[in-house]
C-alpha positions as CSV (number, residue, x, y, z in Angstrom):
1,M,-6.7,6.1,29.6
2,R,-9.8,4.5,30.0
3,L,-12.5,3.7,26.6
4,A,-14.8,1.6,26.2
5,V,-14.6,-0.4,23.0
6,V,-18.3,-1.6,21.3
7,C,-18.3,-4.6,19.5
8,Y,-20.2,-7.3,17.9
9,P,-18.8,-10.4,19.3
10,T,-19.5,-12.6,16.8
11,Y,-17.1,-14.7,14.6
12,G,-15.9,-12.7,12.0
13,G,-13.0,-9.7,11.8
14,S,-14.6,-6.7,12.6
15,G,-15.4,-8.5,16.4
16,V,-11.6,-9.5,16.4
17,V,-9.7,-7.3,15.5
18,A,-11.8,-5.2,18.6
19,T,-11.2,-8.1,21.5
20,E,-7.7,-8.2,20.0
21,L,-7.2,-5.2,20.5
22,A,-9.2,-3.9,23.9
23,Q,-6.6,-6.9,25.2
24,G,-3.6,-4.9,23.2
25,L,-4.6,-1.7,25.2
26,A,-5.5,-3.5,29.2
27,E,-1.6,-4.8,28.6
28,L,-0.3,-1.5,28.5
29,G,-2.3,-0.6,31.4
30,H,-5.3,1.5,29.7
31,E,-8.8,0.6,31.7
32,V,-10.5,-1.3,28.8
33,H,-14.0,-2.2,28.5
34,M,-16.3,-4.2,26.4
35,V,-19.6,-3.9,25.9
36,S,-21.7,-6.3,23.4
37,Y,-24.5,-8.2,23.6
38,E,-22.4,-11.6,24.5
39,Q,-19.0,-12.5,25.7
40,P,-16.8,-11.9,22.3
41,F,-15.3,-14.4,20.2
42,R,-11.9,-14.6,21.5
43,F,-12.2,-11.8,25.1
44,D,-9.9,-13.4,27.4
45,T,-11.8,-13.7,30.8
46,S,-9.1,-13.5,33.3
47,Q,-7.1,-10.4,31.8
48,K,-6.3,-8.0,34.0
49,N,-7.4,-4.1,32.9
50,L,-10.1,-5.9,30.9
51,R,-13.8,-6.1,31.8
52,F,-16.7,-7.1,30.1
53,H,-20.2,-5.0,30.5
54,Q,-22.7,-7.6,28.6
55,V,-25.9,-5.1,27.5
56,E,-29.3,-6.7,28.1
57,V,-32.2,-6.8,25.7
58,S,-35.5,-5.7,26.3
59,D,-38.5,-7.8,25.6
60,Y,-41.4,-6.1,26.7
61,P,-45.0,-7.6,24.4
62,L,-45.2,-4.4,22.6
63,F,-41.4,-4.4,21.0
64,R,-42.1,-6.7,17.9
65,Y,-37.7,-6.0,17.5
66,Q,-36.1,-5.8,19.8
67,P,-34.5,-1.9,20.2
68,Y,-30.8,-2.9,20.7
69,S,-29.4,0.2,19.7
70,L,-31.2,2.2,22.9
71,N,-30.3,-0.7,25.2
72,L,-26.7,0.1,24.2
73,T,-26.8,3.5,24.6
74,N,-28.4,3.9,27.8
75,K,-25.1,0.9,29.1
76,I,-23.1,3.2,27.1
77,I,-25.0,6.5,29.7
78,E,-24.1,3.7,32.6
79,L,-20.3,3.1,31.8
80,V,-19.3,6.9,31.4
81,E,-21.1,7.4,34.5
82,E,-19.9,4.5,37.0
83,H,-16.1,4.6,35.1
84,G,-15.3,7.7,34.3
85,V,-15.1,6.4,30.9
86,E,-13.4,9.5,28.1
87,V,-13.6,7.7,24.8
88,V,-16.8,5.2,23.4
89,H,-14.5,3.2,20.9
90,S,-16.9,1.6,18.0
91,H,-16.3,-0.7,16.1
92,Y,-18.0,-0.5,12.6
93,A,-20.8,2.2,12.2
94,V,-24.3,0.3,12.4
95,P,-25.5,0.3,15.3
96,H,-22.2,1.6,17.5
97,A,-21.7,4.9,15.6
98,Q,-25.6,6.1,16.5
99,A,-25.7,4.8,20.2
100,A,-22.1,6.3,21.0
101,W,-23.3,9.8,19.3
102,M,-26.8,9.7,21.1
103,A,-25.3,8.4,24.5
104,R,-22.8,11.1,24.2
105,E,-25.6,13.8,23.7
106,V,-27.7,12.6,26.4
107,L,-24.0,13.1,28.8
108,R,-23.9,16.5,27.4
109,E,-26.9,17.6,27.5
110,E,-28.5,15.8,31.0
111,R,-24.8,15.2,32.7
112,G,-22.7,18.1,32.4
113,L,-20.2,15.4,30.9
114,D,-18.1,14.9,28.0
115,V,-16.6,12.0,25.8
116,K,-14.6,11.8,22.5
117,L,-16.0,9.3,20.4
118,A,-13.3,7.1,17.9
119,C,-15.4,4.4,15.1
120,T,-13.5,2.1,13.4
121,L,-15.3,1.1,9.7
122,H,-15.0,-2.8,9.1
123,G,-16.2,-3.2,5.1
124,T,-19.9,-3.6,5.0
125,D,-20.4,-0.9,7.1
126,I,-20.3,1.1,4.1
127,T,-20.2,-0.9,1.5
128,L,-23.3,-3.2,2.5
129,V,-25.3,-2.2,5.2
130,G,-24.2,1.0,5.6
131,I,-25.8,2.4,1.9
132,E,-29.4,0.8,2.7
133,R,-31.4,3.4,2.6
134,S,-33.4,2.8,5.6
135,F,-29.3,3.5,6.7
136,Y,-28.0,5.4,5.0
137,E,-28.6,9.0,6.5
138,L,-28.2,8.2,10.2
139,T,-24.8,5.9,9.3
140,R,-23.3,9.4,7.5
141,F,-25.0,11.6,10.2
142,A,-23.1,9.1,12.7
143,I,-20.1,8.5,11.6
144,Q,-19.2,12.4,10.9
145,R,-19.5,13.5,14.0
146,Q,-16.6,11.2,15.6
147,D,-14.1,12.6,17.1
148,L,-11.2,10.0,15.1
149,L,-12.7,7.2,12.5
150,T,-10.1,4.9,11.2
151,T,-10.7,2.0,8.2
152,P,-8.0,-0.6,8.2
153,S,-7.1,0.1,4.8
154,R,-6.9,2.9,1.4
155,W,-9.9,0.5,-0.5
156,L,-12.1,1.3,2.3
157,A,-11.4,5.2,3.1
158,E,-11.7,6.0,-0.7
159,K,-15.4,3.6,-0.5
160,T,-16.3,5.8,2.7
161,E,-15.4,9.1,1.3
162,T,-17.8,8.2,-2.0
163,E,-20.3,7.0,0.2
164,F,-20.4,9.1,2.4
165,H,-18.8,12.2,0.9
166,I,-16.0,12.3,4.4
167,P,-13.2,13.1,3.3
168,L,-9.7,11.2,2.9
169,E,-8.4,13.6,5.2
170,D,-10.5,13.4,7.9
171,M,-9.6,9.4,8.3
172,L,-7.0,7.6,9.1
173,V,-5.6,4.1,8.1
174,I,-4.8,1.7,10.5
175,P,-4.5,-2.2,9.3
176,N,-5.5,-4.7,10.6
177,F,-3.0,-6.8,13.2
178,V,-1.8,-10.4,13.9
179,D,-0.4,-12.2,16.1
180,L,3.0,-13.3,15.0
181,N,3.6,-15.9,17.9
182,R,0.2,-17.7,17.1
183,F,0.4,-17.0,13.5
184,R,3.7,-18.4,12.4
185,P,4.5,-21.5,10.0
186,A,4.6,-25.1,11.8
187,D,4.4,-28.8,11.0
188,G,0.5,-29.5,10.0
189,T,1.1,-33.2,9.8
190,R,-1.2,-33.4,13.1
191,K,-4.0,-32.3,11.9
192,R,-3.5,-32.8,7.8
193,R,-3.5,-36.8,9.4
194,E,-7.2,-35.3,12.3
195,L,-9.1,-33.8,9.0
196,G,-8.1,-37.2,6.3
197,A,-5.4,-35.2,4.0
198,E,-2.8,-36.7,4.4
199,G,-0.4,-36.9,1.1
200,R,-3.3,-34.8,-0.5
201,A,-4.1,-30.8,-0.4
202,L,-6.0,-28.8,1.8
203,V,-7.1,-25.9,0.9
204,T,-8.9,-23.6,2.9
205,H,-11.6,-20.8,3.6
206,V,-12.1,-19.2,7.1
207,S,-15.2,-16.7,8.0
208,N,-18.8,-15.9,8.5
209,F,-20.2,-17.6,5.6
210,R,-22.8,-15.0,5.2
211,P,-23.3,-13.8,1.3
212,V,-21.1,-11.5,0.7
213,K,-17.8,-14.1,1.5
214,R,-19.4,-15.7,-1.9
215,V,-18.5,-19.3,-0.3
216,M,-20.2,-20.9,-3.0
217,D,-16.6,-19.6,-5.1
218,V,-15.0,-21.6,-2.7
219,V,-16.8,-24.6,-3.9
220,S,-16.6,-24.4,-7.1
221,A,-13.5,-23.2,-7.7
222,F,-12.4,-26.4,-5.3
223,A,-14.4,-28.5,-7.4
224,V,-12.1,-27.4,-10.5
225,L,-9.1,-28.2,-8.4
226,R,-10.2,-31.2,-7.3
227,R,-10.7,-32.4,-10.4
228,R,-6.4,-31.9,-10.8
229,M,-5.5,-33.7,-8.3
230,D,-6.7,-35.3,-4.8
231,A,-7.3,-32.5,-2.3
232,V,-9.4,-32.0,1.1
233,L,-11.0,-28.7,1.1
234,A,-12.0,-27.3,5.5
235,L,-14.6,-25.1,6.3
236,V,-14.3,-23.1,9.5
237,G,-16.7,-20.8,11.1
238,S,-20.5,-21.3,10.2
239,G,-23.4,-18.8,8.7
240,P,-26.3,-18.5,7.0
241,D,-24.7,-19.5,3.4
242,L,-22.3,-23.2,4.2
243,E,-25.3,-25.4,4.4
244,K,-26.1,-24.7,1.1
245,A,-22.2,-24.5,0.1
246,L,-21.9,-28.6,1.0
247,R,-25.3,-28.9,-0.8
248,M,-23.5,-27.2,-3.5
249,A,-20.3,-29.9,-2.9
250,E,-22.9,-32.7,-3.2
251,A,-24.2,-31.9,-6.0
252,L,-20.8,-31.5,-7.3
253,G,-19.5,-34.4,-6.1
254,V,-16.8,-33.4,-4.0
255,R,-18.9,-33.7,-1.2
256,D,-16.8,-36.3,0.6
257,D,-14.3,-34.3,0.5
258,V,-15.2,-31.1,2.4
259,R,-15.0,-30.7,6.6
260,A,-16.8,-28.2,8.0
261,L,-15.3,-27.8,10.6
262,G,-17.3,-24.9,12.7
263,K,-16.2,-22.2,15.0
264,L,-12.4,-23.8,16.2
265,D,-9.9,-21.8,19.0
266,D,-7.4,-23.0,17.8
267,L,-7.7,-22.0,14.3
268,E,-4.5,-21.0,13.5
269,T,-3.7,-25.2,13.4
270,V,-5.5,-25.6,10.4
271,L,-3.7,-23.1,9.4
272,Q,-0.2,-23.9,9.5
273,A,-1.9,-26.9,8.2
274,S,-3.0,-25.9,5.2
275,D,-1.2,-25.1,1.4
276,L,-3.9,-22.9,0.4
277,F,-6.6,-20.1,1.2
278,F,-9.6,-19.1,-1.0
279,L,-10.6,-16.3,0.0
280,P,-13.4,-14.8,-2.9
281,S,-15.5,-12.0,-1.5
282,L,-15.5,-9.1,-4.0
283,V,-15.5,-6.1,-1.1
284,E,-13.8,-7.7,1.7
285,S,-12.3,-3.9,3.3
286,F,-8.8,-5.6,4.2
287,G,-8.9,-9.6,5.1
288,L,-7.9,-10.7,8.6
289,S,-8.5,-14.8,7.4
290,A,-5.9,-13.6,4.6
291,L,-3.7,-12.5,6.9
292,E,-3.0,-15.2,9.3
293,A,-3.5,-17.3,7.1
294,Q,0.2,-15.8,5.5
295,A,1.0,-15.3,8.6
296,C,0.9,-19.5,8.5
297,G,3.4,-19.4,5.4
298,C,-0.1,-20.5,3.3
299,P,-0.5,-18.5,0.4
300,V,-4.1,-17.4,-0.5
301,I,-5.9,-17.0,-4.0
302,G,-8.8,-14.8,-4.4
303,Y,-10.4,-12.0,-6.1
304,R,-8.0,-8.6,-7.1
305,A,-11.0,-6.6,-5.1
306,G,-11.6,-4.5,-2.6
307,G,-8.5,-3.9,-0.2
308,L,-7.4,-7.8,-0.3
309,P,-4.4,-6.3,-2.8
310,E,-3.0,-4.4,-0.1
311,V,-3.0,-7.6,2.5
312,V,-2.2,-10.2,-0.2
313,S,0.7,-8.9,-2.4
314,D,-0.8,-10.8,-5.1
315,Q,2.3,-13.4,-7.4
316,E,4.3,-13.1,-4.0
317,T,2.2,-13.8,-1.0
318,G,-0.6,-14.9,-4.0
319,I,-2.4,-15.1,-6.6
320,L,-5.3,-12.5,-7.0
321,C,-7.5,-13.5,-10.4
322,P,-10.0,-11.1,-12.2
323,E,-12.9,-11.0,-10.0
324,K,-16.3,-13.3,-10.3
325,E,-13.9,-16.2,-11.9
326,D,-13.8,-19.0,-9.9
327,V,-13.2,-21.3,-12.2
328,C,-9.8,-19.4,-12.9
329,M,-9.1,-19.8,-9.0
330,G,-9.2,-23.2,-8.7
331,S,-7.0,-23.5,-11.9
332,L,-4.8,-21.1,-10.6
333,A,-4.6,-23.5,-7.6
334,A,-3.8,-26.2,-9.2
335,D,-1.3,-24.5,-11.7
336,L,0.8,-23.2,-8.2
337,L,0.5,-26.3,-6.3
338,E,1.9,-27.9,-9.1
339,N,4.8,-25.6,-9.3
340,P,6.8,-27.2,-5.9
341,E,9.5,-24.1,-6.4
342,R,6.8,-21.6,-7.5
343,F,4.8,-22.8,-4.5
344,G,7.7,-23.6,-1.4
345,A,9.0,-19.6,-2.5
346,M,5.2,-18.1,-2.1
347,R,5.0,-19.8,1.1
348,A,8.2,-18.2,2.9
349,A,6.9,-15.0,1.2
350,S,3.3,-15.3,2.7
351,S,5.0,-15.0,6.5
352,R,8.0,-12.8,6.2
353,R,5.0,-10.5,4.4
354,A,2.9,-11.2,7.7
355,E,6.4,-9.2,9.1
356,R,4.7,-6.1,8.5
357,F,1.5,-6.0,10.4
358,A,3.1,-7.1,13.3
359,T,1.0,-7.1,16.7
360,A,2.4,-4.6,18.7
361,P,3.4,-1.4,16.2
362,I,-0.6,-1.4,15.0
363,I,-2.1,-1.5,18.3
364,E,0.8,1.4,19.6
365,R,-0.9,3.7,15.9
366,Y,-4.2,3.3,17.7
367,E,-3.3,3.9,21.2
368,K,-1.7,6.9,19.9
369,A,-4.2,8.2,18.5
370,L,-7.4,7.6,21.3
371,C,-4.9,9.4,23.5
372,C,-4.7,12.0,21.0
373,L,-8.5,12.0,21.9
374,V,-8.1,12.4,25.4
375,H,-4.8,15.0,26.0
376,A,-5.4,17.2,22.6
377,D,-9.1,18.9,21.7
378,R,-8.6,18.5,18.5
379,V,-9.2,15.8,16.2
380,C,-6.0,13.3,15.9
381,D,-3.4,13.3,12.6
382,A,-0.5,11.8,11.7
383,D,1.2,14.6,13.2
384,S,-0.8,15.4,16.3
385,M,-0.1,11.4,16.9
386,A,3.2,11.9,17.2
387,D,3.3,14.0,19.9
388,C,0.4,12.1,22.3
389,A,1.5,10.6,25.4
390,H,0.9,7.4,27.3
391,A,-2.3,8.3,29.3
């Protein structure tokens, strides 16, 4: 199978999943072409069967804003013509699904070529960006014309049905996955020492620090925890709300206990050293960072919202409290850390639960679904996937 994987390259769940899926499919012998405006985070340049193609964006002075969607469309056309790409797999609908559809229309009309379209929805492309009036109609149109539509959680599939009127039976729920060889429990003594967290509780948050991640709730919850015990907060990643979060920490008197670590290539070392992971998003479609934390034996505290309950088992591998109750989050964290027996049991349960999301079987599900598009002139469903052979 020859496929193009289109994604955002940034420090976020959709880019990570797309990149690691592309690498997994390449390892299985498929020819994979990754497409984005810059090399994706976690991309392995040395891997066989895997190539990166950068979308060059025009800077013609007539354009006030760069027409990325058009440049992306043209790049997809080039890949189909030059490399015989059979499937275009878009991650995050806006604008990737639209560009893929436009490319297919050109290829059909002008070249007599056909290419199959797959799209994995990741969350805010449905719950936030996609439902904006300026994007809605084109987003709905594009995702309705995909040959395969997947979501990482049942919750997101249901939101897609509600917001975009896509029947549930037309979508395939394939959860995100985690590399258990990398994200696993390990001694975090050295990292705790580096972070000044020896003999103190260490709480971590990882995100792109956009408003949807509600990082202010992380800081306010940490301030509540800090009043109960000596603790350190590690913030991993970067984004528009990071500076706001640090100013809030200063105002709450906990800035000296906050470590802003930026983007890390060795994220697992921080998670392995952490006691708890805070994830207070209200529209988290899955929560890949929560899964990676659990794989390292780090329980998650967040809100009972979005697809997070499908990843975190409440009261077993973490605690999910009512939405928008940051004080609740901080108090529950303190209560858990003050109960060593319960905390130890939750750490052990966290790493066990992550085993359900191991990389190999989930990439195999993607592989079967995508191969169905190449070898059968029909949309894949759970029954037909079982009959699909490797390309």
